Backbone bond lengths (Angstrom), bond angles and torsions (degrees), N, CA, C in turn:
res aa  C-N    CA-C-N  psi(-1)  N-CA   C-N-CA  omega(-1)  CA-C   N-CA-C  phi
1 X - - - 1.473 - - 1.531 112.37 -
2 X 1.273 118.79 133.19 1.460 120.93 174.98 1.528 106.81 -87.93
3 X 1.332 113.64 115.93 1.466 121.85 179.79 1.550 108.69 -97.76
4 X 1.325 118.92 90.12 1.426 124.24 176.19 1.517 115.70 -60.48
5 X 1.347 115.71 -27.98 1.467 120.65 177.96 1.617 111.15 -56.76
6 X 1.277 113.81 -34.09 1.423 119.27 -179.88 1.517 111.66 -60.75
7 X 1.387 115.79 -33.64 1.450 121.43 178.42 1.432 113.40 -89.84
8 X 1.284 117.52 -36.89 1.513 119.62 -174.74 1.536 110.04 -77.66
9 X 1.298 120.34 -16.13 1.403 122.35 -173.85 1.533 109.78 -118.02
10 X 1.362 118.96 15.26 1.447 122.93 -178.13 1.549 109.88 -73.75
11 X 1.268 117.80 128.86 1.539 122.65 -179.45 1.475 110.14 -143.67
12 X 1.343 112.77 169.49 1.475 122.35 174.50 1.489 107.20 -126.90
13 X 1.342 113.04 136.13 1.485 116.25 178.97 1.512 110.28 -80.80
14 X 1.315 116.26 134.09 1.482 119.40 -179.75 1.499 105.76 -133.31
15 X 1.357 115.90 129.21 1.412 120.97 -179.68 1.548 107.22 -97.91
16 X 1.337 114.92 129.01 1.434 121.47 179.09 1.527 111.03 -135.40
17 X 1.283 118.18 110.85 1.446 119.92 -178.91 1.563 113.74 65.27
18 X 1.374 117.59 31.88 1.348 119.04 -179.37 1.467 115.27 91.80
19 X 1.346 117.36 -18.23 1.480 126.61 -176.61 1.525 108.07 -95.28
20 X 1.335 117.99 136.11 1.507 120.05 174.00 1.518 108.38 -104.51
21 X 1.336 111.47 129.30 1.436 118.28 176.26 1.583 107.21 -120.69
22 X 1.286 115.14 154.98 1.460 121.58 -175.35 1.593 105.00 -107.98
23 X 1.345 115.31 101.84 1.452 116.50 -176.94 1.519 105.35 -90.29
24 X 1.327 117.95 129.17 1.389 125.59 -170.71 1.632 111.11 -90.05
25 X 1.283 110.70 152.09 1.465 114.40 176.38 1.491 116.82 -53.21
26 X 1.272 120.03 135.87 1.483 119.67 -177.44 1.528 112.85 -58.72
27 X 1.369 111.48 144.95 1.464 119.30 179.39 1.544 107.28 -89.14
28 X 1.361 116.76 167.52 1.406 117.77 171.69 1.460 116.27 -60.29
29 X 1.266 119.19 -33.76 1.500 120.92 173.95 1.503 110.10 -63.14
30 X 1.307 118.69 -41.33 1.439 121.04 177.49 1.500 114.06 -62.18
31 X 1.328 114.31 -40.52 1.451 119.05 179.06 1.484 111.27 -62.40
32 X 1.306 114.03 -43.35 1.556 120.04 175.55 1.507 110.36 -59.17
33 X 1.376 117.59 -40.14 1.392 117.88 -178.21 1.558 111.02 -73.13
34 X 1.296 118.29 -36.06 1.462 119.30 171.63 1.489 114.35 -59.72
35 X 1.339 115.16 -43.34 1.467 119.53 173.54 1.502 113.44 -51.64
36 X 1.400 113.38 -44.43 1.480 119.25 179.01 1.528 111.91 -67.82
37 X 1.322 117.16 -36.51 1.460 120.56 179.92 1.578 109.72 -65.13
38 X 1.384 112.07 -40.11 1.497 115.49 -176.09 1.532 112.46 -88.36
39 X 1.308 118.90 -0.52 1.452 119.19 -173.98 1.511 114.54 -62.93
40 X 1.334 115.32 -31.38 1.463 120.93 179.37 1.514 111.20 -112.44
41 X 1.312 119.69 31.99 1.485 122.63 -179.94 1.447 112.67 -62.38
42 X 1.327 115.71 134.80 1.532 122.45 176.25 1.571 107.16 -140.56
43 X 1.280 115.21 169.46 1.447 119.94 172.58 1.455 114.13 -56.12
44 X 1.328 115.13 -36.23 1.503 120.75 -178.02 1.464 115.21 -73.10
45 X 1.353 117.20 -25.10 1.540 116.77 -174.53 1.494 110.20 -119.55
46 X 1.293 118.96 10.41 1.521 121.69 -176.33 1.559 111.98 -59.20
47 X 1.334 116.63 -43.53 1.470 118.77 -178.35 1.562 111.28 -63.64
48 X 1.294 117.17 -40.08 1.460 123.03 179.35 1.511 111.49 -65.05
49 X 1.388 114.20 -38.28 1.465 122.47 -177.75 1.593 106.85 -69.92
50 X 1.359 117.41 -44.30 1.400 122.18 176.98 1.502 112.09 -59.14
51 X 1.295 115.95 -41.03 1.482 121.72 -177.84 1.607 106.54 -65.43
52 X 1.301 114.21 -46.40 1.503 119.93 -177.95 1.593 108.87 -62.88
53 X 1.279 119.92 -43.57 1.483 124.54 173.10 1.406 113.13 -58.68
54 X 1.309 120.37 -50.34 1.505 124.67 -177.46 1.593 107.73 -58.68
55 X 1.402 115.85 -46.66 1.419 118.69 -178.61 1.548 108.64 -58.88
56 X 1.310 118.60 -47.08 1.386 125.14 -178.00 1.600 110.02 -55.59
57 X 1.358 116.34 -46.13 1.387 118.95 177.76 1.530 113.43 -65.56
58 X 1.333 113.54 -49.04 1.517 116.73 -176.02 1.544 112.21 -64.48
59 X 1.264 118.31 -28.81 1.510 120.63 179.39 1.518 113.55 -73.95
60 X 1.402 117.33 -10.07 1.404 118.10 177.34 1.558 108.94 -97.37
61 X 1.329 117.15 69.82 1.425 123.56 -174.45 1.523 111.08 -121.53
62 X 1.335 114.87 153.11 1.458 120.57 177.17 1.543 117.45 -58.55
63 X 1.307 111.62 -33.52 1.501 118.54 -174.46 1.521 112.55 -76.43
64 X 1.340 114.65 -17.30 1.496 116.29 -177.67 1.479 114.33 79.50
65 X 1.344 116.86 14.52 1.513 120.22 178.17 1.516 104.58 -73.01
66 X 1.347 115.53 141.79 1.442 125.72 -179.68 1.562 108.15 -114.11
67 X 1.335 112.26 138.51 1.431 123.88 179.58 1.527 109.90 -117.96
68 X 1.307 119.11 146.52 1.426 121.29 175.08 1.569 104.84 -118.57
69 X 1.329 116.78 162.22 1.442 120.85 177.60 1.610 110.78 -49.24
70 X 1.394 110.71 -47.83 1.465 116.96 -174.08 1.532 113.09 -59.55
71 X 1.376 114.77 -25.74 1.481 121.26 177.17 1.492 111.90 -65.84
72 X 1.298 116.75 -33.23 1.470 121.63 179.68 1.511 116.28 -92.14
73 X 1.304 117.61 -8.33 1.546 122.76 -175.11 1.515 109.38 -59.87
74 X 1.286 120.74 -28.13 1.488 124.97 -176.98 1.557 110.09 -88.59
75 X 1.284 116.63 -7.77 1.519 119.81 -179.30 1.538 109.48 -75.29
76 X 1.283 115.24 155.99 1.449 120.45 171.38 1.531 111.84 -72.73
77 X 1.285 118.51 154.28 1.492 121.05 176.28 1.498 109.28 -64.03
78 X 1.352 120.76 -26.24 1.487 122.82 177.49 1.499 109.08 -67.60
79 X 1.291 118.80 -42.00 1.470 122.19 -179.31 1.612 109.59 -66.97
80 X 1.204 118.53 -42.32 1.497 122.81 173.09 1.468 114.38 -61.68
81 X 1.320 115.22 -47.58 1.459 119.03 -179.79 1.582 111.15 -66.01
82 X 1.354 115.36 -35.85 1.403 119.64 177.58 1.557 113.51 -61.89
83 X 1.365 115.03 -40.18 1.441 119.11 177.55 1.587 109.25 -62.72
84 X 1.320 113.66 -46.34 1.510 118.50 -178.78 1.550 110.73 -60.03
85 X 1.335 112.62 -45.64 1.480 118.90 -175.67 1.492 110.81 -65.74
86 X 1.300 117.24 -44.83 1.506 124.04 -177.88 1.496 107.91 -61.92
87 X 1.333 120.78 -46.16 1.420 120.33 -176.76 1.521 111.23 -74.95
88 X 1.330 119.29 -30.72 1.443 122.88 173.94 1.550 110.92 -63.30
89 X 1.299 117.68 -40.44 1.451 124.84 177.41 1.562 108.35 -59.85
90 X 1.344 115.46 -46.18 1.433 122.61 -177.81 1.550 110.06 -60.09
91 X 1.365 113.09 -43.02 1.441 123.09 -179.47 1.642 106.46 -63.71
92 X 1.253 113.71 -46.15 1.524 119.74 -178.26 1.533 110.22 -60.66
93 X 1.350 115.89 -45.07 1.444 122.12 -177.22 1.512 107.78 -62.43
94 X 1.321 120.15 -41.70 1.476 122.05 178.04 1.483 111.30 -62.28
95 X 1.280 117.61 -42.36 1.461 126.12 -174.58 1.558 107.90 -67.06
96 X 1.301 121.21 -31.33 1.434 125.35 -172.80 1.522 113.31 -101.35
97 X 1.301 116.90 -7.69 1.500 123.68 -178.13 1.560 107.30 -61.96
98 X 1.328 118.51 122.89 1.463 116.82 -177.60 1.513 113.62 -74.66
99 X 1.306 119.59 -10.44 1.496 124.65 173.30 1.450 111.57 -78.99
């Protein structure tokens, strides 16, 4: 049996300020949006693009918590990069899963 719930409900626990949220695997719509965000990526705008991508990922959570760019402006670049990397790995695993 193909259990689509396994894929539609796949998430990663992320602790932010003592609170745990469950950030869900990116949807096709989100991937398209990320492609648009990154379409004009340059050295001058990379930090802003990373911030925008991290917010997009974080806002796709089970708890319904919403983040704004300004919420992440005080974060370290390592924290922002880790969010993007973790969610990208989850996307890759879904794309390469033989089931």
